[in-house]
N, C-alpha and C positions, 0 to 999 in steps of 0.2 A: 284668582282663577278667572279666566275669560269665559263668560257665560253666553257669548254671542255665537249663534249658529249661522254661518254664511260661507259662500264660495269667494274665490278671488274675484275682485271687481274688474269687469271688462271696462277699459277706459273709453270714454267718449269725449268728443271735442266740446269744450266749455265755451260759452259765449252767449250773445243775446238770442240766438236762434235755438229752437227746441232740437235736442239730439234724440238718438234712439232710446235712451233711458227715460227722458222726459215724455216721449210719446207713449212708451210702454206704461209708465206710471199713470198718465192721464187715461189711457184706455183701461187700465186695471181699476181705477177709481170709478169710471163710468160703468164697467161691468158689475162692480159691487153694488152700485146704486140701482142698476137695472134689476139685478137678481132680487134685491130687497123689495123693490116695487112689484115685480112679478109674483113674489111670494105673497104679498098683501092681496094682489088681484086674485090669486088662486084661492085664498082663504075666503074671499067674498063672492066668487063666481057662482051664481045660481043656475046657470044654463050649462048642461053637461057638454055640449059641443064646444062652447066657449072655454069651459074648463080644460078640455082636452087640448085645444089650440094653445092656450096659455101654458099648460104643462109642457108641451113640446118646446115652445119658445124659451120657457124658463130653463129646461134642461140644456138647450143649446147655449144659452147665455151663461149658465153655470159652468159648462165645459170650456167656453171661451175664457171665462175668468180663471179657471184652474190653469189652462194653457199659458195665459199671461203670467200668472204667478210662477209657474215652473220656469218660464223663460227668464223672468226677472231674477229668481233665486239662482238659477244656473249661471247667470252673468254677474252675480254678486251685487245686484241692485236692490235686493230685498233680503233682509236678515231678520233673524228671530233671536229672542232671548231664551236661553235654556231655563227650564223651570227648576226651581230649587225643590229637591225631593221632600225636604221637611215641610215646606209650605204646601206642597201637593197633598201630603198626608194629613196635614192640619185642616185643609179645606175639605178633603174627603170626609174626615171625621165630623166636622161641623155640619156639612150638608146631609150626611147619612143619618145623623142624630135628628136633625130638623125634619127630614122626610119621615123617619120613624114616628116622631111625635105627632106629625100632622096627617099621617096616613089613616084613612077611614078603615083600612083592612088590618090594622095592627102591625106587628113586627113582620115585615116581608123578607127579611134576610135569612 
């Protein structure tokens, strides 16, 4: 069973120069780094106006990241692995049990 989720790959010229796929991949990596950094800055901002400015920039950066992901996925340059249903159920059971055991509020389900 093929567990890869992807679209047909848009072909790009291969060679020593960066192509559209390379540029998109580089931009996506940069946007991921930026959103992570802005998230940290938001957690540590003590001034409300600074927080609001960072929040706006974070949201714009996050949207740019999502747009790049969609572009790459559409062109077959980004693929995902389908999750195994049994593994998902096992992980859910494991973590729900852990949460129940560690919750200060008792059984929350």
